[in-house]
C-alpha positions in Angstrom: -27.5 25.4 -23.0 -27.6 23.7 -19.6 -27.3 24.9 -16.0 -25.0 23.0 -13.7 -27.0 21.1 -11.1 -26.6 21.8 -7.3 -24.6 18.8 -6.0 -23.4 18.4 -2.4 -19.8 18.6 -3.8 -18.6 20.2 -7.0 -15.7 19.8 -9.4 -13.0 17.2 -9.2 -12.0 15.0 -6.3 -9.2 12.7 -5.2 -9.4 9.6 -3.0 -7.3 10.2 0.1 -4.7 7.5 0.8 -2.2 7.1 3.7 0.6 7.1 1.1 0.2 10.9 0.5 -1.8 11.9 3.6 1.1 14.0 5.0 1.8 15.6 1.7 -1.9 16.7 1.3 -2.1 17.8 4.9 0.9 20.1 4.4 -0.2 21.5 1.1 -1.7 25.0 1.4 -3.5 25.3 -1.9 -5.0 21.9 -2.9 -5.4 21.2 -6.6 -8.8 19.4 -6.2 -12.2 20.3 -4.9 -13.1 17.5 -2.6 -11.7 14.2 -1.2 -13.1 10.7 -0.4 -12.2 8.3 2.3 -13.4 4.8 3.3 -14.9 5.5 6.8 -13.8 2.0 8.1 -10.2 3.1 7.9 -10.7 6.3 9.9 -13.7 5.8 12.1 -11.9 5.3 15.4 -8.6 6.8 14.5 -7.1 9.1 17.0 -3.7 10.7 17.5 -1.9 12.6 14.8 -3.8 11.0 11.9 -7.2 11.7 13.6 -6.2 15.3 14.3 -4.9 15.9 10.8 -8.0 14.4 9.3 -10.1 16.8 11.2 -8.0 19.7 10.0 -8.5 18.5 6.4 -12.2 18.0 6.7 -12.4 21.6 8.0 -10.5 22.9 4.9 -12.1 20.9 2.0 -15.4 19.0 1.4 -15.3 15.2 2.1 -17.4 12.3 1.0 -17.3 8.7 2.3 -17.3 5.5 0.3 -17.8 2.4 2.4 -16.4 -1.1 2.0 -18.1 -3.3 4.5 -21.8 -2.4 4.9 -22.7 -5.7 3.0 -25.9 -4.4 1.5 -26.5 -7.7 -0.3 -25.5 -9.9 2.6 -27.6 -12.3 4.6 -26.6 -11.1 8.1 -28.6 -8.3 9.7 -27.3 -4.8 9.3 -24.8 -3.7 12.0 -26.9 -0.9 13.6 -24.2 0.0 16.1 -21.8 0.5 13.2 -24.3 2.7 11.4 -24.7 4.8 14.5 -20.9 5.2 14.7 -21.0 6.3 11.0 -23.7 8.8 11.7 -21.6 10.4 14.4 -18.5 10.4 12.2 -20.4 12.0 9.4 -21.5 14.8 11.7 -18.1 15.3 13.2 -16.5 15.7 9.7 -19.3 17.3 7.8 -19.4 14.4 5.3 -21.4 15.6 2.3 -22.2 12.2 0.7 -22.1 8.6 1.8 -22.0 5.8 -0.7 -21.6 2.0 -0.6 -21.1 -0.8 -3.1 -24.1 -2.6 -4.6 -22.6 -5.9 -3.6 -22.2 -8.3 -0.7 -19.0 -8.9 1.2 -19.9 -11.1 4.1 -20.9 -14.7 4.8 -19.8 -16.4 8.1 -17.2 -13.6 8.1 -15.9 -10.8 6.0 -14.9 -12.0 2.5 -12.6 -9.1 1.8 -14.0 -8.9 -1.7 -17.0 -7.3 -3.3 -19.3 -10.1 -4.7 -22.1 -9.4 -7.2 -25.7 -9.7 -6.0 -27.8 -12.0 -8.2 -29.8 -9.9 -10.7 -33.3 -11.0 -9.7 -36.5 -9.3 -8.7 -36.3 -10.9 -5.3 -32.8 -9.4 -4.7 -34.1 -6.0 -5.8 -36.6 -5.9 -3.0 -34.2 -7.5 -0.5 -31.4 -5.0 -1.1 -33.7 -2.0 -1.4 -35.2 -2.8 2.0 -31.7 -2.9 3.5 -30.8 0.4 1.9 -34.0 2.0 3.3 -33.0 0.7 6.8 -29.6 2.3 6.4 -31.1 5.6 5.3 -33.5 5.5 8.2 -30.7 5.1 10.8 -28.4 7.6 9.2 -31.3 10.0 8.5 -29.8 10.7 5.1 -30.0 9.4 1.5 -27.1 7.2 0.5 -25.7 6.4 -2.9 -24.9 2.9 -4.3 -22.1 2.2 -6.7 -22.2 -0.1 -9.7 -19.5 -2.6 -9.1 -17.2 -4.6 -11.3 -17.7 -8.4 -11.4 -16.3 -11.3 -13.2 -19.0 -14.0 -13.1 -22.5 -13.2 -14.1 -24.6 -14.1 -11.0 -27.8 -14.7 -13.1 -29.4 -13.8 -16.3 -32.9 -13.1 -15.0 -32.3 -9.4 -15.3 -29.6 -7.4 -17.0 -27.1 -5.5 -14.8 -28.5 -2.1 -15.9 -32.1 -3.2 -15.2 -31.1 -4.5 -11.8 -29.3 -1.3 -10.8 -32.2 0.9 -12.0 -34.7 -1.2 -10.2 -32.8 -0.9 -6.9 -32.4 2.8 -7.3 -36.1 3.2 -7.9 -37.3 0.8 -5.1 -34.9 2.2 -2.5 -35.2 5.8 -3.5 -31.5 6.2 -3.1 -28.7 7.9 -5.2 -26.1 6.4 -7.5 -22.3 6.7 -7.5 -21.6 6.0 -11.1 -18.3 4.3 -11.7 -17.1 5.0 -15.2 -14.3 2.5 -15.1 -16.4 -0.3 -13.7 -18.9 0.3 -16.5 -16.2 -0.1 -19.1 -14.6 -3.1 -17.5 -18.0 -4.9 -17.2 -18.9 -4.0 -20.8 -15.8 -5.8 -22.1 -16.0 -8.8 -19.7 -19.7 -9.4 -20.2 -20.0 -8.1 -23.8 -22.5 -5.3 -23.6 -22.4 -1.7 -24.8 -20.9 0.6 -22.2 -22.5 3.7 -23.7 -26.0 2.1 -23.7 -25.5 1.2 -20.1 -24.4 4.7 -19.1 -27.2 6.3 -21.0 -29.7 4.1 -19.1 -28.7 5.4 -15.7 -31.0 8.1 -14.2 -29.4 11.5 -14.4 -31.3 12.8 -11.4 -29.9 10.1 -9.1 -26.2 10.4 -10.0 -24.5 12.2 -7.0 -20.9 11.9 -8.2 -18.7 9.6 -10.3 -15.5 7.5 -10.0 -12.6 7.3 -12.5 -9.9 4.7 -12.1 -7.5 2.5 -13.9 -7.7 -1.2 -14.8 -5.4 -4.0 -16.0 -5.7 -5.4 -19.5 -5.4 -9.2 -18.8 -6.6 -9.9 -22.4 -8.6 -8.3 -25.1 -11.8 -9.7 -23.6 -10.8 -9.6 -19.9 -10.2 -6.4 -17.9 -9.4 -6.4 -14.2 -10.5 -3.5 -12.1 -7.3 -2.9 -10.0 -7.3 0.9 -9.3 -3.6 0.4 -9.8 -2.9 1.8 -13.2 -3.4 5.1 -15.0 -6.9 5.7 -16.5 -7.1 4.2 -20.0 -8.2 6.2 -23.0 -11.4 4.2 -23.5 -12.5 5.2 -20.0 -11.6 8.8 -20.7 -13.8 8.6 -23.8 -16.7 7.1 -21.8 -16.3 10.0 -19.2 -16.7 12.5 -22.0 -19.7 10.7 -23.3 -21.2 10.6 -19.8 -20.9 14.4 -19.4 -22.6 14.8 -22.8 -25.4 12.6 -21.7 -25.9 13.5 -18.0 -24.3 16.9 -17.7 -21.5 18.1 -15.5 -21.3 15.7 -12.6 -18.6 15.9 -9.8 -15.9 13.3 -10.6 -13.3 11.7 -8.3 -10.1 9.9 -9.2 -9.4 6.6 -7.3 -5.9 5.1 -7.0 -5.4 2.3 -4.5 -2.3 0.5 -5.6 1.0 1.3 -7.3 0.4 4.9 -6.1 2.7 7.2 -8.1 4.1 10.6 -6.9 1.5 13.2 -6.3 2.6 15.1 -9.4 1.4 12.1 -11.6 -1.9 11.8 -9.8 -2.5 15.5 -10.3 -2.0 15.1 -14.0 -5.1 12.8 -14.1 -7.0 15.2 -11.8 -6.1 18.0 -14.3 -7.3 15.8 -17.2 -10.7 15.4 -15.5 -10.8 19.2 -15.1 -10.1 19.6 -18.8 -13.0 17.4 -19.8 -15.3 19.3 -17.4 -14.1 22.7 -18.7 -14.7 21.6 -22.3 -18.2 20.6 -21.4 -18.8 24.0 -19.7 -17.6 25.9 -22.8 -20.1 24.1 -25.0 -23.0 23.7 -22.6 -23.2 26.0 -19.6 -24.9 29.2 -19.0 -24.4 30.3 -15.4 
């Protein structure tokens, strides 16, 4: 029997989107335990949206998942932006801050998440930038394993690279279950082996999302479809391996009515409850 670990958030989360912001704001009893936002979209937002966001963050725990920190980029980190983030996190009592293990800038913002070359040199470079971020924010951050479509190098495997960065930077991991499945098909590795290689003690929460089946051997991480059964299966296996970890549903495009989103939220809850029945003594 296992005891549920003490995480900054618990249970099942939902990524907040403008499409259903008003509906969530006006719902008295929310059907999920925490929410996630991209801080870039809310950092300097005032007026009705800013006020309503503050009302929400007073009611339910929030986490932030960034899009533009550019951890693998060549430009110096934006310290002023980090200071703004720190103030925003304090204002809204943000429980966890995560970013993508990628780069997204060159001469300007690329508006895409590009894979960092899997090399030892890149491990030390990115880890140093993560430590700088953590020093400014005065908190540990999490990095997310990203989906990618061209293998940047074969010097290290993806799982070895991710583990090396986690160890060198002494940071946490946002484990994306769908990204793991998508990459395993596109780059022909075993998703369960990859998942099992991740350090349990560093996983702070997890993402679930849908993808598009371009072909049998090509999956596109769109966040625009319902979660596929293979990803649900991998989620169940992840709980069996790493224990009961807070899990959030992402949906960025083709957003359905809230009732349909909540069906997937309830499905995550069902997997968590099944794990509890078999494993937990509280």
